[in-house]
N, CA, C and O atoms as a Tinker XYZ file with bonds, in Angstrom:
   344  protein
     1  N     34.794000   -0.120000  -26.057000    73     2
     2  CA    34.020000    0.519000  -25.006000    64     1     3
     3  C     33.169000   -0.541000  -24.298000    63     2     4     5
     4  O     32.520000   -1.358000  -24.952000    81     3
     5  N     33.175000   -0.526000  -22.995000    73     3     6
     6  CA    32.444000   -1.515000  -22.197000    64     5     7
     7  C     30.957000   -1.180000  -22.157000    63     6     8     9
     8  O     30.557000   -0.016000  -22.150000    81     7
     9  N     30.154000   -2.240000  -22.132000    73     7    10
    10  CA    28.711000   -2.041000  -21.971000    64     9    11
    11  C     28.417000   -1.776000  -20.507000    63    10    12    13
    12  O     28.868000   -2.515000  -19.631000    81    11
    13  N     27.681000   -0.749000  -20.250000    73    11    14
    14  CA    27.303000   -0.417000  -18.879000    64    13    15
    15  C     25.866000   -0.828000  -18.648000    63    14    16    17
    16  O     25.002000   -0.613000  -19.497000    81    15
    17  N     25.618000   -1.414000  -17.505000    73    15    18
    18  CA    24.269000   -1.792000  -17.131000    64    17    19
    19  C     23.804000   -0.931000  -15.979000    63    18    20    21
    20  O     24.507000   -0.783000  -14.979000    81    19
    21  N     22.637000   -0.370000  -16.118000    73    19    22
    22  CA    22.056000    0.455000  -15.066000    64    21    23
    23  C     20.772000   -0.183000  -14.592000    63    22    24    25
    24  O     19.962000   -0.652000  -15.391000    81    23
    25  N     20.598000   -0.195000  -13.309000    73    23    26
    26  CA    19.324000   -0.618000  -12.738000    64    25    27
    27  C     18.699000    0.602000  -12.107000    63    26    28    29
    28  O     19.291000    1.243000  -11.237000    81    27
    29  N     17.508000    0.915000  -12.548000    73    27    30
    30  CA    16.801000    2.074000  -12.012000    64    29    31
    31  C     15.730000    1.561000  -11.066000    63    30    32    33
    32  O     14.854000    0.787000  -11.452000    81    31
    33  N     15.813000    2.003000   -9.834000    73    31    34
    34  CA    14.817000    1.612000   -8.842000    64    33    35
    35  C     14.058000    2.866000   -8.435000    63    34    36    37
    36  O     14.613000    3.745000   -7.775000    81    35
    37  N     12.801000    2.951000   -8.823000    73    35    38
    38  CA    12.046000    4.169000   -8.499000    64    37    39
    39  C     11.865000    4.328000   -6.990000    63    38    40    41
    40  O     11.764000    3.350000   -6.249000    81    39
    41  N     11.828000    5.563000   -6.570000    73    39    42
    42  CA    11.603000    5.883000   -5.151000    64    41    43
    43  C     10.192000    5.459000   -4.771000    63    42    44    45
    44  O      9.220000    5.892000   -5.388000    81    43
    45  N     10.085000    4.625000   -3.768000    73    43    46
    46  CA     8.771000    4.198000   -3.270000    64    45    47
    47  C      8.471000    4.952000   -1.989000    63    46    48    49
    48  O      9.372000    5.251000   -1.205000    81    47
    49  N      7.205000    5.255000   -1.784000    73    47    50
    50  CA     6.802000    5.975000   -0.572000    64    49    51
    51  C      6.225000    5.001000    0.438000    63    50    52    53
    52  O      5.607000    3.999000    0.079000    81    51
    53  N      6.439000    5.314000    1.705000    73    51    54
    54  CA     5.916000    4.494000    2.794000    64    53    55
    55  C      4.473000    4.906000    3.064000    63    54    56    57
    56  O      4.135000    6.090000    3.051000    81    55
    57  N      3.633000    3.908000    3.308000    73    55    58
    58  CA     2.222000    4.185000    3.571000    64    57    59
    59  C      1.633000    3.052000    4.400000    63    58    60    61
    60  O      2.234000    1.989000    4.555000    81    59
    61  N      0.456000    3.307000    4.920000    73    59    62
    62  CA    -0.329000    2.273000    5.581000    64    61    63
    63  C     -1.509000    1.963000    4.663000    63    62    64    65
    64  O     -2.190000    2.868000    4.179000    81    63
    65  N     -1.740000    0.674000    4.432000    73    63    66
    66  CA    -2.837000    0.212000    3.592000    64    65    67
    67  C     -3.987000   -0.227000    4.485000    63    66    68    69
    68  O     -3.813000   -1.053000    5.380000    81    67
    69  N     -5.152000    0.329000    4.234000    73    67    70
    70  CA    -6.346000   -0.028000    4.981000    64    69    71
    71  C     -6.972000   -1.270000    4.363000    63    70    72    73
    72  O     -7.326000   -1.271000    3.184000    81    71
    73  N     -7.109000   -2.333000    5.164000    73    71    74
    74  CA    -7.750000   -3.570000    4.715000    64    73    75
    75  C     -9.214000   -3.479000    5.108000    63    74    76    77
    76  O     -9.544000   -3.326000    6.284000    81    75
    77  N    -10.078000   -3.574000    4.126000    73    75    78
    78  CA   -11.523000   -3.432000    4.380000    64    77    79
    79  C    -12.266000   -4.683000    3.948000    63    78    80    81
    80  O    -11.956000   -5.295000    2.926000    81    79
    81  N    -13.261000   -5.046000    4.759000    73    79    82
    82  CA   -14.110000   -6.188000    4.447000    64    81    83
    83  C    -15.558000   -5.726000    4.419000    63    82    84    85
    84  O    -15.912000   -4.753000    5.085000    81    83
    85  N    -16.404000   -6.418000    3.650000    73    83    86
    86  CA   -17.811000   -6.012000    3.586000    64    85    87
    87  C    -18.512000   -6.204000    4.929000    63    86    88    89
    88  O    -18.270000   -7.177000    5.645000    81    87
    89  N    -19.363000   -5.275000    5.242000    73    87    90
    90  CA   -20.164000   -5.317000    6.468000    64    89    91
    91  C    -21.608000   -5.099000    6.032000    63    90    92    93
    92  O    -21.936000   -4.055000    5.469000    81    91
    93  N    -22.468000   -6.078000    6.289000    73    91    94
    94  CA   -23.850000   -6.013000    5.816000    64    93    95
    95  C    -24.755000   -5.438000    6.894000    63    94    96    97
    96  O    -24.712000   -5.847000    8.054000    81    95
    97  N    -25.562000   -4.494000    6.487000    73    95    98
    98  CA   -26.548000   -3.920000    7.404000    64    97    99
    99  C    -27.873000   -4.637000    7.197000    63    98   100   101
   100  O    -28.047000   -5.362000    6.217000    81    99
   101  N    -28.803000   -4.436000    8.117000    73    99   102
   102  CA   -30.093000   -5.101000    8.062000    64   101   103
   103  C    -30.908000   -4.791000    6.822000    63   102   104   105
   104  O    -31.706000   -5.624000    6.394000    81   103
   105  N    -30.733000   -3.629000    6.238000    73   103   106
   106  CA   -31.523000   -3.259000    5.062000    64   105   107
   107  C    -30.859000   -3.666000    3.749000    63   106   108   109
   108  O    -31.271000   -3.209000    2.682000    81   107
   109  N    -29.835000   -4.520000    3.814000    73   107   110
   110  CA   -29.187000   -5.023000    2.610000    64   109   111
   111  C    -28.070000   -4.149000    2.071000    63   110   112   113
   112  O    -27.453000   -4.491000    1.062000    81   111
   113  N    -27.801000   -3.027000    2.724000    73   111   114
   114  CA   -26.727000   -2.149000    2.277000    64   113   115
   115  C    -25.388000   -2.725000    2.733000    63   114   116   117
   116  O    -25.240000   -3.160000    3.875000    81   115
   117  N    -24.441000   -2.719000    1.840000    73   115   118
   118  CA   -23.101000   -3.233000    2.148000    64   117   119
   119  C    -22.152000   -2.050000    2.317000    63   118   120   121
   120  O    -22.032000   -1.201000    1.434000    81   119
   121  N    -21.491000   -2.011000    3.450000    73   119   122
   122  CA   -20.443000   -1.019000    3.689000    64   121   123
   123  C    -19.144000   -1.774000    3.881000    63   122   124   125
   124  O    -19.140000   -2.924000    4.322000    81   123
   125  N    -18.053000   -1.127000    3.552000    73   123   126
   126  CA   -16.741000   -1.743000    3.756000    64   125   127
   127  C    -16.146000   -1.196000    5.044000    63   126   128   129
   128  O    -15.918000    0.006000    5.182000    81   127
   129  N    -15.899000   -2.103000    5.987000    73   127   130
   130  CA   -15.398000   -1.737000    7.305000    64   129   131
   131  C    -13.911000   -2.075000    7.406000    63   130   132   133
   132  O    -13.486000   -3.163000    7.018000    81   131
   133  N    -13.123000   -1.128000    7.931000    73   131   134
   134  CA   -11.691000   -1.373000    8.102000    64   133   135
   135  C    -11.473000   -2.406000    9.197000    63   134   136   137
   136  O    -11.987000   -2.271000   10.307000    81   135
   137  N    -10.697000   -3.447000    8.867000    73   135   138
   138  CA   -10.406000   -4.494000    9.840000    64   137   139
   139  C     -8.935000   -4.528000   10.221000    63   138   140   141
   140  O     -8.569000   -5.133000   11.229000    81   139
   141  N     -8.082000   -3.879000    9.418000    73   139   142
   142  CA    -6.651000   -3.854000    9.725000    64   141   143
   143  C     -5.970000   -2.773000    8.898000    63   142   144   145
   144  O     -6.516000   -2.271000    7.915000    81   143
   145  N     -4.755000   -2.432000    9.330000    73   143   146
   146  CA    -3.884000   -1.523000    8.576000    64   145   147
   147  C     -2.517000   -2.179000    8.530000    63   146   148   149
   148  O     -2.003000   -2.636000    9.551000    81   147
   149  N     -1.935000   -2.224000    7.355000    73   147   150
   150  CA    -0.623000   -2.849000    7.200000    64   149   151
   151  C      0.334000   -1.883000    6.504000    63   150   152   153
   152  O     -0.081000   -1.113000    5.638000    81   151
   153  N      1.618000   -1.921000    6.881000    73   151   154
   154  CA     2.597000   -1.055000    6.231000    64   153   155
   155  C      2.948000   -1.587000    4.843000    63   154   156   157
   156  O      3.098000   -2.793000    4.651000    81   155
   157  N      3.077000   -0.679000    3.883000    73   155   158
   158  CA     3.423000   -1.033000    2.509000    64   157   159
   159  C      4.346000    0.032000    1.923000    63   158   160   161
   160  O      4.491000    1.121000    2.478000    81   159
   161  N      4.965000   -0.301000    0.793000    73   159   162
   162  CA     5.685000    0.666000   -0.013000    64   161   163
   163  C      4.860000    0.900000   -1.273000    63   162   164   165
   164  O      4.372000   -0.054000   -1.878000    81   163
   165  N      4.701000    2.152000   -1.671000    73   163   166
   166  CA     3.860000    2.505000   -2.810000    64   165   167
   167  C      4.739000    2.959000   -3.970000    63   166   168   169
   168  O      5.588000    3.834000   -3.804000    81   167
   169  N      4.537000    2.366000   -5.142000    73   167   170
   170  CA     5.253000    2.771000   -6.344000    64   169   171
   171  C      4.742000    4.139000   -6.760000    63   170   172   173
   172  O      3.573000    4.448000   -6.530000    81   171
   173  N      5.589000    4.973000   -7.372000    73   171   174
   174  CA     5.283000    6.392000   -7.557000    64   173   175
   175  C      4.156000    6.738000   -8.531000    63   174   176   177
   176  O      3.469000    7.739000   -8.326000    81   175
   177  N      3.948000    5.961000   -9.559000    73   175   178
   178  CA     2.949000    6.339000  -10.559000    64   177   179
   179  C      1.756000    5.396000  -10.528000    63   178   180   181
   180  O      1.936000    4.180000  -10.468000    81   179
   181  N      0.537000    5.936000  -10.567000    73   179   182
   182  CA    -0.634000    5.056000  -10.615000    64   181   183
   183  C     -0.735000    4.369000  -11.977000    63   182   184   185
   184  O     -0.116000    4.800000  -12.950000    81   183
   185  N     -1.510000    3.315000  -12.029000    73   183   186
   186  CA    -1.766000    2.622000  -13.289000    64   185   187
   187  C     -2.684000    3.481000  -14.146000    63   186   188   189
   188  O     -3.194000    4.502000  -13.685000    81   187
   189  N     -2.895000    3.075000  -15.383000    73   187   190
   190  CA    -3.790000    3.831000  -16.269000    64   189   191
   191  C     -5.218000    3.840000  -15.732000    63   190   192   193
   192  O     -6.002000    4.719000  -16.091000    81   191
   193  N     -5.569000    2.882000  -14.882000    73   191   194
   194  CA    -6.895000    2.831000  -14.273000    64   193   195
   195  C     -6.996000    3.603000  -12.968000    63   194   196   197
   196  O     -8.046000    3.590000  -12.325000    81   195
   197  N     -5.904000    4.287000  -12.560000    73   195   198
   198  CA    -5.937000    5.095000  -11.346000    64   197   199
   199  C     -5.612000    4.345000  -10.067000    63   198   200   201
   200  O     -5.744000    4.905000   -8.979000    81   199
   201  N     -5.190000    3.091000  -10.171000    73   199   202
   202  CA    -4.830000    2.314000   -8.991000    64   201   203
   203  C     -3.339000    2.478000   -8.704000    63   202   204   205
   204  O     -2.554000    2.777000   -9.604000    81   203
   205  N     -2.958000    2.280000   -7.442000    73   203   206
   206  CA    -1.553000    2.334000   -7.069000    64   205   207
   207  C     -1.042000    0.916000   -6.835000    63   206   208   209
   208  O     -1.764000    0.062000   -6.320000    81   207
   209  N      0.200000    0.679000   -7.217000    73   207   210
   210  CA     0.841000   -0.611000   -6.957000    64   209   211
   211  C      1.549000   -0.491000   -5.620000    63   210   212   213
   212  O      2.363000    0.409000   -5.415000    81   211
   213  N      1.231000   -1.412000   -4.703000    73   211   214
   214  CA     1.877000   -1.427000   -3.396000    64   213   215
   215  C      2.654000   -2.723000   -3.239000    63   214   216   217
   216  O      2.281000   -3.762000   -3.785000    81   215
   217  N      3.749000   -2.641000   -2.478000    73   215   218
   218  CA     4.577000   -3.811000   -2.196000    64   217   219
   219  C      4.489000   -4.097000   -0.702000    63   218   220   221
   220  O      4.752000   -3.227000    0.127000    81   219
   221  N      4.115000   -5.332000   -0.374000    73   219   222
   222  CA     3.992000   -5.757000    1.019000    64   221   223
   223  C      5.341000   -6.192000    1.555000    63   222   224   225
   224  O      6.298000   -6.349000    0.796000    81   223
   225  N      5.419000   -6.387000    2.874000    73   223   226
   226  CA     6.675000   -6.752000    3.520000    64   225   227
   227  C      7.222000   -8.093000    3.034000    63   226   228   229
   228  O      8.430000   -8.321000    3.105000    81   227
   229  N      6.364000   -8.979000    2.545000    73   227   230
   230  CA     6.844000  -10.276000    2.053000    64   229   231
   231  C      7.244000  -10.229000    0.580000    63   230   232   233
   232  O      7.593000  -11.258000    0.001000    81   231
   233  N      7.194000   -9.030000   -0.037000    73   231   234
   234  CA     7.600000   -8.868000   -1.428000    64   233   235
   235  C      6.485000   -8.988000   -2.437000    63   234   236   237
   236  O      6.690000   -8.705000   -3.617000    81   235
   237  N      5.294000   -9.404000   -1.998000    73   235   238
   238  CA     4.171000   -9.485000   -2.930000    64   237   239
   239  C      3.669000   -8.085000   -3.251000    63   238   240   241
   240  O      3.874000   -7.144000   -2.484000    81   239
   241  N      3.012000   -7.964000   -4.389000    73   239   242
   242  CA     2.500000   -6.668000   -4.819000    64   241   243
   243  C      1.038000   -6.805000   -5.211000    63   242   244   245
   244  O      0.575000   -7.882000   -5.588000    81   243
   245  N      0.323000   -5.695000   -5.114000    73   243   246
   246  CA    -1.068000   -5.668000   -5.540000    64   245   247
   247  C     -1.433000   -4.244000   -5.930000    63   246   248   249
   248  O     -0.735000   -3.294000   -5.575000    81   247
   249  N     -2.535000   -4.105000   -6.663000    73   247   250
   250  CA    -3.063000   -2.793000   -7.034000    64   249   251
   251  C     -4.175000   -2.440000   -6.052000    63   250   252   253
   252  O     -5.013000   -3.277000   -5.718000    81   251
   253  N     -4.171000   -1.176000   -5.590000    73   251   254
   254  CA    -5.178000   -0.750000   -4.610000    64   253   255
   255  C     -5.741000    0.621000   -4.990000    63   254   256   257
   256  O     -5.119000    1.384000   -5.728000    81   255
   257  N     -6.913000    0.906000   -4.474000    73   255   258
   258  CA    -7.537000    2.215000   -4.657000    64   257   259
   259  C     -6.757000    3.257000   -3.851000    63   258   260   261
   260  O     -6.262000    2.948000   -2.768000    81   259
   261  N     -6.643000    4.477000   -4.360000    73   259   262
   262  CA    -5.899000    5.512000   -3.631000    64   261   263
   263  C     -6.473000    5.823000   -2.250000    63   262   264   265
   264  O     -5.727000    6.183000   -1.340000    81   263
   265  N     -7.794000    5.687000   -2.085000    73   263   266
   266  CA    -8.387000    6.019000   -0.782000    64   265   267
   267  C     -8.098000    4.952000    0.282000    63   266   268   269
   268  O     -8.488000    5.115000    1.438000    81   267
   269  N     -7.422000    3.869000   -0.096000    73   267   270
   270  CA    -7.025000    2.840000    0.867000    64   269   271
   271  C     -5.667000    3.131000    1.489000    63   270   272   273
   272  O     -5.221000    2.406000    2.379000    81   271
   273  N     -5.000000    4.204000    1.020000    73   271   274
   274  CA    -3.636000    4.493000    1.457000    64   273   275
   275  C     -3.561000    5.726000    2.342000    63   274   276   277
   276  O     -4.232000    6.727000    2.091000    81   275
   277  N     -2.744000    5.643000    3.372000    73   275   278
   278  CA    -2.386000    6.791000    4.195000    64   277   279
   279  C     -0.866000    6.887000    4.141000    63   278   280   281
   280  O     -0.159000    6.024000    4.661000    81   279
   281  N     -0.373000    7.947000    3.505000    73   279   282
   282  CA     1.073000    8.090000    3.342000    64   281   283
   283  C      1.706000    8.582000    4.629000    63   282   284   285
   284  O      1.138000    9.400000    5.352000    81   283
   285  N      2.891000    8.066000    4.895000    73   283   286
   286  CA     3.630000    8.441000    6.088000    64   285   287
   287  C      4.758000    9.375000    5.670000    63   286   288   289
   288  O      5.497000    9.087000    4.729000    81   287
   289  N      4.885000   10.487000    6.370000    73   287   290
   290  CA     5.812000   11.523000    5.952000    64   289   291
   291  C      7.257000   11.337000    6.364000    63   290   292   293
   292  O      8.140000   11.971000    5.786000    81   291
   293  N      7.526000   10.497000    7.336000    73   291   294
   294  CA     8.907000   10.399000    7.794000    64   293   295
   295  C      9.248000    8.968000    8.173000    63   294   296   297
   296  O      8.367000    8.167000    8.487000    81   295
   297  N     10.532000    8.659000    8.138000    73   295   298
   298  CA    10.995000    7.328000    8.502000    64   297   299
   299  C     10.676000    7.033000    9.971000    63   298   300   301
   300  O     10.341000    5.902000   10.323000    81   299
   301  N     10.782000    8.054000   10.824000    73   299   302
   302  CA    10.499000    7.861000   12.256000    64   301   303
   303  C      9.032000    7.484000   12.478000    63   302   304   305
   304  O      8.732000    6.589000   13.268000    81   303
   305  N      8.118000    8.170000   11.777000    73   303   306
   306  CA     6.701000    7.861000   11.925000    64   305   307
   307  C      6.420000    6.457000   11.415000    63   306   308   309
   308  O      5.664000    5.712000   12.040000    81   307
   309  N      7.017000    6.085000   10.289000    73   307   310
   310  CA     6.810000    4.757000    9.732000    64   309   311
   311  C      7.340000    3.691000   10.688000    63   310   312   313
   312  O      6.766000    2.606000   10.789000    81   311
   313  N      8.429000    3.994000   11.389000    73   311   314
   314  CA     9.022000    3.059000   12.327000    64   313   315
   315  C      8.157000    2.770000   13.542000    63   314   316   317
   316  O      8.411000    1.805000   14.262000    81   315
   317  N      7.135000    3.591000   13.784000    73   315   318
   318  CA     6.244000    3.367000   14.921000    64   317   319
   319  C      5.292000    2.201000   14.673000    63   318   320   321
   320  O      4.697000    1.688000   15.621000    81   319
   321  N      5.134000    1.771000   13.425000    73   319   322
   322  CA     4.215000    0.683000   13.114000    64   321   323
   323  C      4.970000   -0.636000   13.110000    63   322   324   325
   324  O      6.104000   -0.709000   12.639000    81   323
   325  N      4.351000   -1.653000   13.625000    73   323   326
   326  CA     4.976000   -2.977000   13.717000    64   325   327
   327  C      4.850000   -3.704000   12.383000    63   326   328   329
   328  O      3.780000   -3.721000   11.775000    81   327
   329  N      5.945000   -4.301000   11.935000    73   327   330
   330  CA     5.921000   -5.115000   10.736000    64   329   331
   331  C      5.647000   -6.582000   11.088000    63   330   332   333
   332  O      5.544000   -7.424000   10.196000    81   331
   333  N      5.532000   -6.880000   12.343000    73   331   334
   334  CA     5.298000   -8.249000   12.799000    64   333   335
   335  C      3.829000   -8.609000   12.666000    63   334   336   337
   336  O      2.955000   -7.752000   12.800000    81   335
   337  N      3.562000   -9.885000   12.403000    73   335   338
   338  CA     2.179000  -10.355000   12.378000    64   337   339
   339  C      1.664000  -10.455000   13.797000    63   338   340   341
   340  O      2.402000  -10.830000   14.708000    81   339
   341  N      0.398000  -10.120000   13.984000    73   339   342
   342  CA    -0.195000  -10.177000   15.325000    64   341   343
   343  C     -0.853000  -11.498000   15.553000    63   342   344
   344  O     -1.408000  -11.734000   16.626000    81   343
């Protein structure tokens, strides 16, 4: 009997990742201000710490907070965003 090899690739969802940087106010309060949005693919299950693993267009991956993601419902909507660097 031949050995069979299976590769399982989980379904990833399309989303936009909000890139936020600290913004300091005069009274010392730090707020995080959105400076960009980039398209990513999101792996289906969060980590044990509640973070989601996202894959960028260049193949790199990172863990992000769920509130940084906006999921896109359709391929057509996702296609409206540019994958090109500005």
